[in-house]
N, C-alpha and C positions, 0 to 999 in steps of 0.2 A: 921646223924650229926645237932644238930640243935641248936639251942641260939635265943638271945634274940632281935639279928641287923637284921632291917627286907630285907634285899637282900643278902639273900644267894644262892649261886649258887653250892651246895654241897650237894643240899637234897634226901636224899633216901628215898619212902617210905614202907610203910608197906610190900602193896603188887607189889613192883619192879621184874622182876625180877632177877634168881640165878645172875646173870655174869656182872651183875649195881652193886653192892656191893663196895665198898673201897675194893682195893685190901692189901697186907699183908705190900707196904713201906708205910715210911712215902714221902709226897713231899715238893719237893724243890720249891724254884721260881726266876728268875729273868729279869730282866729289859737289853733286850743283842743294842744298835744301833750300825746297820750296817750299812755300805755303800760299794757300787757299781758303780764303781769310771767310769766314764768314757761312759756312759748311751744314746741314746740318745732321748731327748725331744719330742718324738711325737705330741706332743701340740704344739713346738714353729719351728717345721722346719724340725727338727733331731738335735738340735746341743747341744752336747754331756756337758751331766752336771753329779754329782754327786747323785745318785739318793740311796736318805738316808732313811734305811726300820727298823721302829724298832719293833723289836722281841720283846713275851715273849715266856719267857723258860720257862716250867718246867720238873721238869726231879725226881728218886728214891731219895731219901738224906738221908743222917747219921740222926735218933732222934737222937730229943733235940737239934739240930743245930737251927739257926736261927731266925728271931724272926717272928712268924704270925701276919701280919696287913691288912687294909683290901683295895682292889685294887680301883683305885681312876680312873675314866675315863670319858669318857663324851656319857649321852645322844642321843637318835635318834635328837635332834634337835641341833644337834651338840652347844649349848652354857652348859647346867644344867649340871656343874657336880651333880655325886652321887659316892656315896664307894658300893661298892662290896663286902660279907664277903664268904674269904671259906677255905680250912685248912691249905694252903700252908703255909712254913714257905719261909720270904725272907734272899735270900741272906745261904739258909745253904747248911751243903757239899756235892755233891754229890757223889751217895754210887756206883759207878764204872760207865760203857760202857754200852749203849742200842739202842732199832734200833728207827729212828728219823719218828714225825708224823710234817707235815707239819698240819696248820690248817687258813683255806683262808679263809675270811668274804666272808660277800657279798657287793652290791653296793648299798646306804652304809654302812658301819660297820663301825670294828674295833679289834683288835686284843684280845678283851676282850668278842667279841659277845658267843661265844661259850669256853667259859673259864669253863663251868663247865664241859668240856669233857678232856678241859685240865689232871683240880684235877684230874682228875677218871681215866684216861689211866696212869697217870705219876703214879697212888698209885703200878698199873700192870705192871709195868713193863720198862716203854715207855718213851724218852725222845720227849717231844712235843713243838713248839713252835708255835707261834704263831702271821703272820706277820699284820703287818699297812703295807696298802699298801695304798702309798700316791695317789693323787687324790681320793682317792675312799670312804676317812672315815667321816664320820656323821659334824668334821670341821675345816677339809681342807680347804680353800678361794676357789682353784681353783675348789671341787666340788658342794659346796657352790655356786659358782658364774657359773651354769653350762655345763662349757666345761671340762670330763671329763672323756667319757662317751669312749671315743677313745683314754688314753690311759689306760683302765681294760683290755680293747679287744684284746689291743698288748703286754700291761708288765705283767700279771694276772700269764702264765706258768715261762715267766722269772724270778719274784720273785723270782718264789718257786724255782727253778733252783738254782739261790743266795746262798738262806740258807740254800741247801742243800748244795751245795759247801763250806760256809763257815764255817759252825755248825762237817762238816765233818759225812760223815756214807755207814755202805756202805749196811744196808736194807732199805728201808721210804716208807712209806704208803704219799700220801698226802690226807685228807680231805676239801671239797670244801660246801658249800654254797651256792647256787646262782650265781651270779658272779665269785663265787670264784670256785665252782664242772662249772662252763663254763672250765676255769681257769685248773682246774685236768681234768680232759679230754681231751687236748689239752698233755698234760706233759701223760698225758697214751698211747697217738702214736690217738687220734681223728684229723684227719688232718678238716681244717675246708677248707668248699664251696669256690673254686674261686667265683664264680657268686655272693659270697656274697662283692666282692671286687668292683665291680661294682656297688655299690649299692653308692647314692650320702648320707647317712648319709656314709657311709666311709671313703668316696674319701682321704677325706683328709688322711686320720693314713692308706689305701692301703699299700702303699710303705715298709713298716714295718708291717705289719697283714699278707701279704702273705708267712711269713719266715711259718707264722704258716698253710699253703694247702701245707705242705710236717712233719706233724709232725708224731716225732719217738719218742717213751718211751728211756727214761734213764733207763739204765741196770739195776741202781740199785734199782729202782722202784717197789715194788712187788705187788701192792696194790691199789689201788682209792675209795671213798667213796662220790658219788656227792649226795649231799642234795639239790633234789630242782634247779639238773644246768637248768641255764639259756641257750638259744641259737637255740633248737632243735626249736621248733614250726616258728620262724623266717627260717629256713632256713640254720643257721650258719653252720649245718652241711647237706649232702645228708647223702643213703643209706651207699654210698663205703665209704665218710670219717669215719662214725663209722664203720664200719666193721674193722680200719684200726687197733684200739683199739686192745692193746695187753698184758692187764696187768689185773689180775680179778679183778673184780669191785662188790660194794656193791652197789645200789640203790636206794635210801630213798625218800620217796616222797605223800603228801598227793594228795590224788584222786578228790580236790576240786580247787587247784593249780592253783589260778586267774591268778602270775604272769606266770609262767616258762609253764604250761599246765602240763595239765598230757597225755590223749590221745595224743596229736600231741608232748609231748614235751618226760615226764620222761620214757611212755612205747616203744613209737619208739625208745631212748636211750637205753634201754633192750635191745627189740626185735632186735637189726641191730645190734649190739654188738658181733655179730658173734665164731668171733675167740677167746673167751677166756669164762669160766667159769662166769659165771652172777648172782647176787639174788636182789631180790629187796623186799623193805617194803613197804608197802601203809598203812597208817595210812586211812582208811577210812570216807573220809568225812571233814579229816583236810584239810587246806586252806596251801599257804607254806609257812608257818614257821614248818611246817609240822618236832618237834625233831630237828631240830637246835640251834636258839637262847636261851639261858639263862630266866629263870623267868622273866617278864616286873618289873624292877624297879617300889617300889613304888610312883616315883620323875614320872616316864609315866604314870601313872591312869589323874594324871590332865591333862587339858589342856594345851598346850604349845604356847606361841601369832607366834612363830616361823614356826607351822610347821599349814598345815590346813586341818592336820585328828589326832587323840590323838594318843601321844607319844605309846599310849599302840600296839596299835595296828600293830608295826613295831616289839614285841613279840613274843604276843598273837593270839591264835586259838577261835576263833566260835565255837569250839564245844568240846576239846580234850584241857583234862588241861598240860599246856606245862611241872610242873617235870613229871608227866609219862608218856610224851613223852620222853621225855629228857634219864628216868630211863631205855627206852625197846632202844631207837637206844644206853647207853649206856652197854650194858645185849649183841646184834646184832655187833655195831663194836668193844667192844674187842675179841666176838667170830673170828671175819671176818681175825684181828689183828692178833692175837693170833696166825691161821691157818696162813696167809701167810705171819707174818716179822718172829717168835720166832719157827714156824716149827710142836704147837702144835698140837695136833689130837682134833677137836672143832665141825666134821660135825656133833655129834647131837646136837648140835646148830644151828647147819645152813641150818641143815636138818626140812621137813614139820613135824606139829608134836605138832613145838613151847614147846620145852623141855625147861627146869629153872623157866617156867611161874606158877603162881601159877592158880589151877583152875576158870576155871570160867572167869581170867584176863586175855583171848585172844579177846572179841568181838573188832571189829572193828578198826581187823590187817590183813593183807592178806602178805601171804610170799610164792613165787615164786624164784625156782633155775631154770634154764638153763645151759645147754653143751655148751661148746664152738664148 
């Protein structure tokens, strides 16, 4: 679907792989304001506070209900307002009950950063909840003051668990990008190394971070998809911690990732998760933005006085077209979640050989699978 709006999140290229195509369901969207009461504020000595989570919920909808309007959000600079255009109808009637997928953004980010995937998966029969993680969003004053990282380390897996509880689901997947990927791995059972607790940078939050040193996967969690997950390159997990992962995993990475590392990050996560069947999709030549963020809004192409780099760099890649990467990840994430949340046979699409791709359109891609 295309149109005059410059910031579309739902573009499907003519050479997109088969399962990237928009699915049979109309898509609805609602914004939820959820409150997790009495949570320790790890940046204020553990004082108990109500933790507010704003969630964008996409879902299969009854066709012809609701109204399609642009999403309003902030650019990476935390000040510039932008409008994004998709296909979801706000307030549309839900078409039934479906498996739940959680989207967890990077540091910083917001709930719209992977909105292309939220709409796409909802059209195929998933409920998709994208979280604004407090202290980690572009406009959050705590993030802008530079005091937020400890909260992210502690709260990411706690936020996703709370949203799963609040929305109610028996079969769940978590898709996380960068620091969202960090939280996703902990949710899947990867225990944080106790050696990390002694680092000066985390000393202030160590009493609360320690709970993640004995991670146990939620039994409702059936699959995880970490994009460019942060942490392994800094020893946040060791091989023993990664071996505790107990949920099937699809890792998505660029082999030029300058933030989370490839050989020291993504590939170690893939190699060391020996207890589960897992896949690794590599965009060769791509950096940290491989596959996860929406295409850079047109406003991101101009400099911002609030950043020392072009906002475009937060979304785009020097080598790959973002829509192309989005379509490829939509294809593979669809196959992976169909297999593990719905019990559909997607083995052909999750095997070597790039089933469903237009001939000649697999250059620069590497697909690997390992058994438990």
